[in-house]
C-alpha positions as CSV (number, residue, x, y, z in Angstrom):
1,M,-63.6,-0.5,5.0
2,R,-61.9,-0.6,8.7
3,N,-59.9,-3.4,8.1
4,K,-59.4,-2.0,4.6
5,I,-57.9,1.0,5.9
6,F,-56.3,-1.4,9.4
7,K,-54.2,-2.8,6.6
8,A,-52.7,0.0,5.0
9,A,-51.2,1.3,7.3
10,F,-50.3,-1.4,9.2
11,L,-48.2,-2.3,5.2
12,L,-47.5,1.5,5.3
13,G,-45.5,0.7,9.0
14,I,-44.0,-1.9,6.8
15,T,-42.4,-0.5,4.1
16,V,-41.4,2.8,6.1
17,T,-39.9,0.8,9.0
18,I,-38.2,-1.1,6.3
19,F,-36.9,1.9,4.3
20,S,-35.8,3.6,7.3
21,C,-33.4,0.4,8.2
22,Y,-29.1,0.6,7.4
23,K,-25.6,0.0,8.3
24,E,-23.7,2.2,8.5
25,Y,-20.0,1.1,7.4
26,P,-17.1,2.7,9.9
27,P,-14.5,4.4,7.5
28,I,-11.7,2.9,6.1
29,T,-8.1,4.2,8.0
30,N,-5.4,3.2,7.0
31,P,-2.8,1.8,10.1
32,F,-0.3,2.9,9.0
33,K,1.2,6.8,9.6
34,P,2.5,7.8,6.7
35,E,6.0,8.3,8.4
36,E,6.0,5.6,9.3
37,V,6.7,3.6,5.8
38,S,9.6,3.2,3.9
39,F,9.4,2.1,0.2
40,N,13.2,0.1,0.1
41,T,11.9,-1.2,4.6
42,H,8.2,-1.5,3.5
43,V,7.9,-1.6,-0.1
44,V,10.4,-2.7,-1.8
45,P,10.0,-6.2,-0.1
46,I,6.8,-7.3,-1.0
47,L,7.1,-6.1,-4.3
48,A,10.1,-8.8,-5.0
49,D,8.4,-11.3,-3.1
50,K,4.8,-10.9,-4.1
51,C,4.8,-9.3,-7.9
52,A,8.1,-9.6,-9.0
53,T,8.2,-13.4,-9.3
54,S,8.6,-15.4,-12.7
55,E,6.8,-14.7,-15.7
56,C,5.1,-11.3,-13.4
57,H,7.0,-8.6,-12.9
58,D,10.6,-9.5,-12.4
59,G,11.5,-7.6,-16.2
60,T,9.9,-9.6,-18.8
61,K,6.2,-7.5,-17.6
62,H,6.1,-3.9,-17.2
63,P,6.7,-2.6,-14.6
64,D,9.4,-4.5,-13.5
65,L,9.4,-4.2,-10.0
66,R,12.1,-6.4,-9.7
67,P,14.3,-3.9,-6.4
68,E,16.9,-2.7,-8.2
69,N,14.1,-1.1,-10.6
70,A,11.0,-0.5,-8.7
71,Y,11.3,2.6,-7.6
72,R,12.0,3.7,-11.5
73,E,9.8,1.8,-13.1
74,L,7.4,3.5,-10.8
75,T,7.8,6.7,-11.1
76,M,8.3,6.2,-15.6
77,G,4.5,5.4,-15.6
78,G,3.5,7.3,-13.6
79,Y,1.5,4.3,-11.0
80,Y,1.3,6.6,-8.0
81,N,-1.0,10.0,-7.3
82,T,0.0,11.2,-4.3
83,T,-2.9,13.8,-4.3
84,F,-5.2,11.1,-4.5
85,P,-3.0,8.0,-3.3
86,G,-6.8,5.2,-2.9
87,Q,-6.4,6.2,-6.9
88,S,-3.1,5.8,-8.0
89,K,-2.6,2.3,-10.9
90,I,-1.0,0.5,-8.5
91,Y,-3.1,0.4,-5.2
92,K,-5.9,0.3,-7.7
93,A,-3.6,-3.1,-8.8
94,I,-3.6,-4.6,-5.9
95,V,-7.4,-4.3,-4.8
96,E,-10.1,-3.7,-8.2
97,G,-6.8,-6.8,-10.1
98,V,-6.0,-5.8,-14.0
99,G,-8.1,-7.1,-17.2
100,G,-10.2,-9.4,-14.2
101,L,-7.2,-11.1,-13.3
102,E,-6.4,-10.5,-9.2
103,M,-2.9,-9.1,-8.6
104,P,-1.3,-10.6,-7.6
105,P,-2.5,-13.7,-9.6
106,D,-0.8,-16.3,-6.9
107,G,-3.7,-14.5,-4.3
108,P,-4.6,-11.2,-3.0
109,L,-2.0,-9.0,-1.2
110,S,-2.7,-9.5,3.4
111,Q,-5.2,-6.5,4.3
112,L,-1.4,-4.9,5.9
113,D,1.1,-5.1,2.8
114,K,-2.1,-3.6,1.1
115,D,-2.4,-1.0,3.7
116,L,1.3,-0.2,3.5
117,I,2.1,1.1,0.2
118,L,-0.5,2.5,0.6
119,A,1.0,4.7,3.3
120,W,4.0,5.3,1.7
121,I,2.1,6.6,-1.2
122,D,0.3,9.0,0.6
123,K,3.6,10.4,1.9
124,G,4.6,11.6,-1.7
125,A,6.0,8.2,-1.9
126,P,10.2,9.2,-2.4
127,N,13.1,6.4,-2.8
128,D,14.2,6.2,1.2
């Protein structure tokens, strides 16, 4: 009898210990202040170099992300959400992909590039 009580107490102790352990992750923070980010200085070069490539968003697929058209296309197509920047279509595409495809297809953007785009949207997505 005593052996059964000991085993039950031991198992209960192990179970409580296992289920009480968890890892707390710090909140995601963007290292860029929105006021430091400019569409023309920071975002356009990323889009031109990584997105407006041959057979991608070079005018053959929407949105057209060539420098001369990028802002208009992003604005008219509703690709950013200044109320909830992390829910923006463009941001979700570069973080989660589209239709099971990674964006851009030739490899993900660096975290720095993702942070710059998110900071620009958080700033209100101005054409500056």
